[in-house]
LOTORTOR-41991 format. One record per residue (C-alpha): z, x, y; residue number from 1; residue in three letters. Coordinates in Angstrom, 2 decimals, padded with zeros to 5 digits. Layout:
+---------+---------+---------+-----+------+
:      pz :      px :      py :  nr : rest :
+---------+---------+---------+-----+------+
:       Z :       X :       Y : NUM :  ALA :
...
+---------+---------+---------+-----+------+
***
This chain:
+---------+---------+---------+-----+------+
:      pz :      px :      py :  nr : rest :
+---------+---------+---------+-----+------+
: -004.84 :  029.54 : -003.29 :   1 :  MET :
: -001.63 :  027.06 : -002.88 :   2 :  LEU :
: -003.60 :  025.20 : -000.30 :   3 :  TYR :
: -006.45 :  024.76 : -002.68 :   4 :  GLU :
: -003.93 :  023.85 : -005.33 :   5 :  GLN :
: -002.30 :  020.91 : -003.26 :   6 :  ARG :
: -005.72 :  019.62 : -002.22 :   7 :  ILE :
: -007.04 :  019.49 : -005.83 :   8 :  ARG :
: -003.69 :  017.37 : -006.95 :   9 :  ILE :
: -004.85 :  015.14 : -003.86 :  10 :  GLU :
: -008.39 :  014.82 : -004.85 :  11 :  MET :
: -007.38 :  014.07 : -008.58 :  12 :  GLU :
: -005.03 :  011.40 : -007.17 :  13 :  THR :
: -007.93 :  009.91 : -005.29 :  14 :  TRP :
: -010.26 :  010.13 : -008.14 :  15 :  GLN :
: -008.00 :  008.17 : -010.25 :  16 :  HIS :
: -007.42 :  005.36 : -007.74 :  17 :  LYS :
: -011.33 :  005.16 : -007.42 :  18 :  MET :
: -011.66 :  004.57 : -011.17 :  19 :  GLN :
: -008.71 :  002.11 : -011.60 :  20 :  SER :
: -009.82 : -001.57 : -012.33 :  21 :  ARG :
: -009.42 : -004.05 : -009.95 :  22 :  SER :
: -006.04 : -005.82 : -009.42 :  23 :  SER :
: -005.43 : -009.61 : -009.76 :  24 :  LEU :
: -005.76 : -009.77 : -005.93 :  25 :  PHE :
: -008.80 : -007.94 : -005.86 :  26 :  ASP :
: -010.27 : -009.97 : -008.20 :  27 :  ARG :
: -009.32 : -013.32 : -006.63 :  28 :  MET :
: -010.34 : -012.11 : -003.40 :  29 :  SER :
: -013.67 : -011.22 : -004.53 :  30 :  LYS :
: -014.19 : -014.22 : -006.24 :  31 :  SER :
: -013.46 : -016.07 : -003.26 :  32 :  LEU :
: -015.96 : -014.08 : -001.06 :  33 :  GLN :
: -018.57 : -014.53 : -003.60 :  34 :  SER :
: -018.37 : -018.28 : -003.61 :  35 :  ARG :
: -018.63 : -018.14 :  000.23 :  36 :  ILE :
: -021.53 : -016.14 : -000.04 :  37 :  ASN :
: -023.40 : -018.57 : -002.60 :  38 :  ARG :
: -023.06 : -021.16 : -000.18 :  39 :  VAL :
: -024.51 : -019.17 :  002.84 :  40 :  ILE :
: -028.54 : -019.56 :  002.77 :  41 :  PRO :
: -030.29 : -016.84 :  001.43 :  42 :  GLN :
: -032.51 : -016.50 :  004.71 :  43 :  LYS :
: -029.16 : -015.74 :  006.54 :  44 :  VAL :
: -028.18 : -013.04 :  004.14 :  45 :  HIS :
: -031.47 : -011.68 :  004.70 :  46 :  ASP :
: -031.12 : -011.39 :  008.10 :  47 :  ALA :
: -027.85 : -009.88 :  008.23 :  48 :  ILE :
: -029.25 : -007.47 :  005.63 :  49 :  THR :
: -032.06 : -006.57 :  007.94 :  50 :  VAL :
: -029.98 : -005.97 :  010.96 :  51 :  THR :
: -027.66 : -003.44 :  009.14 :  52 :  ILE :
: -030.34 : -001.86 :  007.55 :  53 :  LYS :
: -032.17 : -001.22 :  010.97 :  54 :  GLN :
: -028.86 : -000.39 :  012.77 :  55 :  MET :
: -027.83 :  002.41 :  009.82 :  56 :  VAL :
: -031.40 :  003.43 :  009.73 :  57 :  ARG :
: -031.17 :  004.00 :  013.15 :  58 :  GLY :
: -027.91 :  005.83 :  013.32 :  59 :  VAL :
: -028.85 :  007.81 :  010.30 :  60 :  LEU :
: -031.90 :  009.06 :  011.70 :  61 :  PHE :
: -030.71 :  009.42 :  015.47 :  62 :  GLY :
: -027.44 :  011.04 :  014.53 :  63 :  ALA :
: -029.40 :  013.82 :  012.53 :  64 :  THR :
: -030.16 :  015.46 :  016.12 :  65 :  TYR :
: -026.62 :  014.96 :  017.50 :  66 :  THR :
: -024.35 :  016.52 :  014.78 :  67 :  VAL :
: -022.39 :  019.75 :  015.64 :  68 :  PRO :
: -023.78 :  022.92 :  014.97 :  69 :  ALA :
: -022.31 :  024.14 :  011.25 :  70 :  PRO :
: -019.27 :  025.98 :  012.40 :  71 :  PRO :
: -017.88 :  028.93 :  010.33 :  72 :  VAL :
: -014.23 :  029.02 :  009.01 :  73 :  PHE :
: -012.18 :  031.75 :  007.70 :  74 :  PRO :
: -010.89 :  029.79 :  004.83 :  75 :  SER :
: -010.61 :  026.38 :  003.37 :  76 :  LEU :
: -007.38 :  025.28 :  005.14 :  77 :  TYR :
: -009.34 :  026.03 :  008.52 :  78 :  ASP :
: -012.06 :  023.93 :  007.69 :  79 :  MET :
: -009.76 :  021.07 :  006.60 :  80 :  GLU :
: -007.72 :  021.23 :  009.80 :  81 :  GLU :
: -010.93 :  021.23 :  011.74 :  82 :  ALA :
: -011.93 :  018.13 :  010.04 :  83 :  VAL :
: -008.65 :  016.22 :  010.09 :  84 :  LEU :
: -008.67 :  016.72 :  014.14 :  85 :  ARG :
: -012.21 :  015.39 :  014.34 :  86 :  ARG :
: -010.86 :  012.46 :  012.13 :  87 :  VAL :
: -008.13 :  012.14 :  014.75 :  88 :  ASP :
: -010.29 :  012.50 :  017.82 :  89 :  LEU :
: -012.45 :  009.29 :  016.45 :  90 :  TYR :
: -009.35 :  007.51 :  015.14 :  91 :  ARG :
: -007.95 :  007.39 :  018.48 :  92 :  LYS :
: -011.38 :  006.50 :  020.35 :  93 :  THR :
: -011.99 :  003.43 :  017.70 :  94 :  ALA :
: -008.41 :  002.31 :  018.37 :  95 :  ALA :
: -008.64 :  002.43 :  022.21 :  96 :  ALA :
: -012.48 :  000.63 :  021.70 :  97 :  GLU :
: -010.82 : -001.85 :  019.49 :  98 :  GLY :
: -007.99 : -002.83 :  021.88 :  99 :  GLY :
: -010.56 : -003.22 :  024.64 : 100 :  ILE :
: -013.07 : -005.60 :  022.67 : 101 :  THR :
: -010.07 : -007.43 :  021.39 : 102 :  GLY :
: -008.55 : -008.19 :  024.68 : 103 :  ALA :
: -011.91 : -009.40 :  025.74 : 104 :  GLY :
: -012.08 : -012.50 :  023.58 : 105 :  GLY :
: -014.75 : -013.54 :  020.77 : 106 :  ILE :
: -018.04 : -012.22 :  022.29 : 107 :  LEU :
: -016.66 : -008.72 :  023.27 : 108 :  LEU :
: -014.79 : -009.04 :  019.89 : 109 :  GLY :
: -018.29 : -009.49 :  018.16 : 110 :  LEU :
: -019.47 : -006.49 :  020.04 : 111 :  ALA :
: -016.84 : -004.23 :  018.13 : 112 :  ASP :
: -018.73 : -004.63 :  014.64 : 113 :  PHE :
: -021.96 : -002.59 :  015.66 : 114 :  PRO :
: -020.06 : -000.03 :  017.78 : 115 :  ILE :
: -017.30 :  000.74 :  015.27 : 116 :  LEU :
: -020.16 :  000.74 :  012.58 : 117 :  LEU :
: -022.05 :  003.51 :  014.65 : 118 :  SER :
: -018.68 :  005.54 :  015.24 : 119 :  MET :
: -017.91 :  005.26 :  011.19 : 120 :  LYS :
: -021.29 :  006.91 :  010.35 : 121 :  LEU :
: -021.09 :  009.45 :  013.51 : 122 :  LYS :
: -017.85 :  010.60 :  011.81 : 123 :  LEU :
: -019.54 :  011.28 :  008.52 : 124 :  LEU :
: -022.15 :  013.08 :  010.00 : 125 :  PHE :
: -019.84 :  015.57 :  011.63 : 126 :  ASP :
: -017.51 :  015.79 :  008.54 : 127 :  ILE :
: -020.18 :  016.76 :  006.20 : 128 :  ALA :
: -021.58 :  019.44 :  008.85 : 129 :  THR :
: -017.94 :  020.68 :  008.85 : 130 :  PHE :
: -018.00 :  021.08 :  005.16 : 131 :  TYR :
: -021.42 :  022.98 :  005.46 : 132 :  GLY :
: -023.68 :  020.15 :  003.98 : 133 :  PHE :
: -027.30 :  019.87 :  005.78 : 134 :  ASP :
: -027.17 :  016.09 :  006.88 : 135 :  VAL :
: -030.92 :  016.51 :  008.15 : 136 :  LYS :
: -031.45 :  016.29 :  004.06 : 137 :  ASP :
: -032.28 :  012.30 :  003.30 : 138 :  TYR :
: -030.46 :  012.84 : -000.08 : 139 :  LYS :
: -027.22 :  013.97 :  002.16 : 140 :  GLU :
: -027.47 :  010.86 :  004.05 : 141 :  ARG :
: -027.69 :  008.87 :  000.79 : 142 :  ILE :
: -024.44 :  010.70 : -000.20 : 143 :  TYR :
: -022.94 :  009.51 :  003.41 : 144 :  LEU :
: -023.75 :  005.79 :  002.66 : 145 :  LEU :
: -022.02 :  006.36 : -000.98 : 146 :  TYR :
: -018.95 :  007.50 :  000.95 : 147 :  ILE :
: -019.34 :  005.05 :  003.41 : 148 :  PHE :
: -019.07 :  002.16 :  000.27 : 149 :  GLN :
: -016.37 :  003.95 : -001.35 : 150 :  LEU :
: -014.15 :  003.13 :  001.66 : 151 :  ALA :
: -015.38 : -000.26 :  002.40 : 152 :  PHE :
: -016.02 : -002.02 : -000.50 : 153 :  SER :
: -014.10 : -004.23 : -003.65 : 154 :  SER :
: -012.53 : -002.18 : -006.19 : 155 :  GLN :
: -015.07 : -003.32 : -008.77 : 156 :  GLU :
: -017.98 : -002.08 : -006.57 : 157 :  HIS :
: -016.39 :  000.97 : -005.58 : 158 :  ARG :
: -015.97 :  002.23 : -009.25 : 159 :  ARG :
: -019.79 :  001.93 : -009.68 : 160 :  ASN :
: -020.38 :  003.55 : -006.73 : 161 :  VAL :
: -017.66 :  006.39 : -007.62 : 162 :  TYR :
: -019.87 :  007.10 : -011.01 : 163 :  GLU :
: -022.85 :  007.55 : -008.71 : 164 :  LYS :
: -021.67 :  010.55 : -006.79 : 165 :  ILE :
: -020.03 :  012.29 : -009.85 : 166 :  THR :
: -022.41 :  015.20 : -010.61 : 167 :  ASP :
: -024.08 :  014.83 : -007.60 : 168 :  TRP :
: -026.19 :  017.71 : -007.81 : 169 :  LYS :
: -027.81 :  016.17 : -010.61 : 170 :  GLU :
: -028.03 :  012.96 : -009.80 : 171 :  LYS :
: -029.62 :  013.58 : -006.56 : 172 :  SER :
: -032.45 :  015.09 : -008.02 : 173 :  ASN :
: -033.23 :  011.52 : -009.69 : 174 :  GLN :
: -033.12 :  009.80 : -006.27 : 175 :  LEU :
: -036.46 :  008.44 : -004.86 : 176 :  PRO :
: -037.72 :  010.08 : -001.82 : 177 :  ASP :
: -037.55 :  006.43 :  000.27 : 178 :  ASP :
: -034.61 :  005.47 :  002.09 : 179 :  ILE :
: -036.03 :  001.86 :  001.67 : 180 :  HIS :
: -035.27 :  001.88 : -002.10 : 181 :  SER :
: -031.23 :  001.70 : -000.99 : 182 :  PHE :
: -029.52 : -001.39 : -001.93 : 183 :  ASP :
: -029.19 : -002.73 :  001.51 : 184 :  TRP :
: -027.93 : -006.23 :  000.65 : 185 :  GLN :
: -025.23 : -005.02 : -001.85 : 186 :  SER :
: -024.09 : -002.65 :  000.85 : 187 :  PHE :
: -023.99 : -005.10 :  003.86 : 188 :  GLN :
: -022.25 : -007.98 :  001.66 : 189 :  ILE :
: -019.55 : -005.33 :  000.33 : 190 :  GLU :
: -018.77 : -004.00 :  004.02 : 191 :  TYR :
: -018.81 : -007.41 :  005.59 : 192 :  ARG :
: -016.44 : -008.93 :  002.98 : 193 :  ASP :
: -014.26 : -005.80 :  002.93 : 194 :  HIS :
: -013.86 : -005.97 :  006.74 : 195 :  ILE :
: -014.01 : -009.83 :  007.46 : 196 :  ASP :
: -010.25 : -010.45 :  006.65 : 197 :  LEU :
: -008.81 : -007.21 :  008.84 : 198 :  ALA :
: -011.23 : -007.60 :  011.68 : 199 :  LYS :
: -010.96 : -011.92 :  012.19 : 200 :  LEU :
: -007.50 : -011.40 :  013.79 : 201 :  GLY :
: -009.20 : -009.22 :  016.54 : 202 :  GLN :
: -011.01 : -012.50 :  017.69 : 203 :  LEU :
: -007.78 : -014.51 :  018.20 : 204 :  LEU :
: -006.67 : -014.58 :  022.05 : 205 :  PRO :
: -003.39 : -012.74 :  023.04 : 206 :  VAL :
: -003.36 : -010.60 :  019.90 : 207 :  VAL :
: -006.53 : -009.94 :  019.65 : 208 :  GLY :
: -005.91 : -006.35 :  021.52 : 209 :  ALA :
: -003.11 : -005.43 :  019.21 : 210 :  ALA :
: -005.11 : -006.09 :  016.16 : 211 :  VAL :
: -008.21 : -004.43 :  017.25 : 212 :  GLY :
: -005.91 : -001.16 :  017.94 : 213 :  VAL :
: -004.46 : -001.23 :  014.37 : 214 :  VAL :
: -007.20 : -002.33 :  012.28 : 215 :  VAL :
: -009.61 :  000.54 :  013.86 : 216 :  ASN :
: -007.04 :  003.16 :  013.64 : 217 :  TYR :
: -006.30 :  002.31 :  009.85 : 218 :  ARG :
: -010.45 :  001.83 :  009.29 : 219 :  LEU :
: -010.99 :  005.46 :  010.61 : 220 :  ILE :
: -008.05 :  006.99 :  009.06 : 221 :  THR :
: -009.12 :  005.43 :  005.40 : 222 :  LYS :
: -012.74 :  006.57 :  006.25 : 223 :  LEU :
: -011.62 :  010.48 :  007.04 : 224 :  GLY :
: -009.45 :  010.27 :  003.66 : 225 :  ASP :
: -012.14 :  009.06 :  001.60 : 226 :  THR :
: -014.95 :  011.36 :  003.08 : 227 :  ALA :
: -012.66 :  014.71 :  002.59 : 228 :  MET :
: -011.84 :  013.77 : -001.16 : 229 :  ASN :
: -015.78 :  013.14 : -001.71 : 230 :  ALA :
: -016.53 :  016.51 : -000.25 : 231 :  TYR :
: -014.01 :  018.11 : -001.85 : 232 :  ARG :
: -015.43 :  016.96 : -005.40 : 233 :  MET :
: -018.37 :  019.17 : -004.10 : 234 :  ARG :
: -016.65 :  022.35 : -003.35 : 235 :  ILE :
: -013.78 :  022.83 : -005.37 : 236 :  LEU :
+---------+---------+---------+-----+------+
***
């Protein structure tokens, strides 16, 4: 009971953060990125959107067959300890991968993007399974994409996404039965804009390896924390 009280406080703090308004720095960064996006030709946006859509769809539909069997935990504490161990495993793997690709120059640094994206989505599948949710359900996979956006979006977009996952049981009944209806362009733009500044340093010579280790470690940590609180909303 004490553990549940503690994580409920953590969850409520996280919920407040998700609903807070954008800071001045957030708004300035988003404004700059929006201007840059307007300069980029629409055909480029379309190409990036299709690439990310196909990559995410491939991971989503492929990973449903590689998730661990749903474990049985004696308590909520044991469940979340298992989740934290899984996050730590992915965090260390992503950090090592970021260091290797960062040391390899621009070409390997660019290769880190799809590798890390796949790793993040696979981690979300594992966390959902640990919390007892069936990721073979299409609507659970949409919930995973919303969690992803909560972790890697501007604060303005994050607030909108948070509203979509509150009262999920009711809102999921209103979802269409076609994954193509998902807003892929917003997904890829928010993800790219959020990651760009952090990941650019990985492409630099000499410091690329160190940047890759630190950035990937932090990104997986952030995703794990976001996913845990998003599922706490549904089980508490």
